[in-house]
C-alpha positions in Angstrom: 0.0 0.0 -0.1 1.3 3.4 -0.9 1.1 6.1 1.4 1.9 9.5 0.0 0.4 13.1 0.9 -2.8 12.5 -0.9 -4.0 9.6 1.0 -3.0 11.7 4.1 -5.1 14.4 2.7 -7.9 12.0 2.7 -7.2 10.6 6.1 -7.5 14.4 7.7 -11.0 14.8 5.5 -12.2 11.3 6.8 -11.3 11.9 10.4 -11.8 16.0 10.2 -8.7 17.2 11.7 -5.5 19.0 10.3 -2.0 16.9 10.2 0.6 19.8 10.0 3.6 17.5 9.3 2.3 15.3 6.3 5.7 14.0 5.3 6.3 12.6 8.4 3.1 10.9 8.9 3.1 9.4 5.5 6.3 8.3 6.6 5.3 6.5 10.1 2.2 5.2 8.7 4.3 3.4 6.1 6.4 1.9 8.8 3.5 1.0 10.7 2.1 -0.4 7.6 5.1 -2.5 6.5 5.5 -4.0 10.2 1.7 -5.5 10.0 2.7 -6.8 6.4 5.6 -8.6 8.0 2.9 -10.5 10.0 1.4 -11.5 7.4 4.3 -13.8 6.4 4.1 -15.6 9.3 3.5 -19.5 9.1 0.5 -19.7 11.2 -1.3 -23.0 9.1 -2.2 -25.7 11.9 -2.0 -23.4 15.0 -5.2 -23.0 16.8 -6.4 -19.6 17.8 -5.6 -18.8 21.6 -8.6 -16.5 22.1 -11.6 -16.0 20.6 -14.5 -13.2 21.9 -17.0 -15.6 20.5 -15.7 -18.8 22.5 -15.2 -16.6 25.6 -18.1 -14.6 26.3 -17.9 -11.9 28.9 -19.9 -12.9 31.9 -22.6 -11.0 32.4 -24.1 -10.1 35.7 -27.8 -9.8 36.6 -29.4 -6.8 35.9 -31.2 -5.7 39.3 -32.5 -2.5 40.1 -31.5 -1.1 43.2 -31.3 2.5 45.3 -28.5 4.4 45.5 -27.4 7.8 46.9 -25.2 8.7 44.5 -26.9 11.5 43.7 -26.5 13.2 47.2 -23.0 12.0 47.1 -21.8 14.0 44.3 -24.0 16.7 45.1 -22.6 16.8 48.3 -19.3 18.0 46.9 -20.8 20.6 44.6 -20.6 24.4 45.6 -24.4 24.5 45.4 -27.1 22.5 44.5 -31.1 22.5 45.1 -33.8 19.5 44.7 -31.2 17.0 43.1 -29.3 19.9 40.4 -26.5 21.7 40.4 -26.9 25.6 40.7 -24.4 27.3 38.6 -24.0 30.9 37.7 -25.5 32.5 34.8 -22.8 33.7 32.1 -25.5 34.3 28.9 -27.2 37.3 29.4 -30.8 37.3 27.8 
C-alpha cells in the first residue's frame, strides 16, 4: 500500500482533523503498514487460535434495579445545589 500526501489528505478529511507534518505522518504510517505486512508472512498453518471473543463471552451480571444515593454523594461535593440539581452562575445574559 502506497502512503503519500494524497492519502494523508483523505485521512484528514475523513477524520476531520488537520495534520501539520504530512510527510512525517506518511513516513510513520508506512512503517506501521510495513510492520503489519511482516506479520502476514508468518506461517500460522495448523496453529489454533488461543483466544476468540465468540468462544469466551464476557460473563454478565444479573440486571437488578437497586436504590442508590450516588446523586446525594455527588451533590455533596457541589458548591451549590437545590432539589437534586447543580446550581451554576448565569453566563449568558438574555
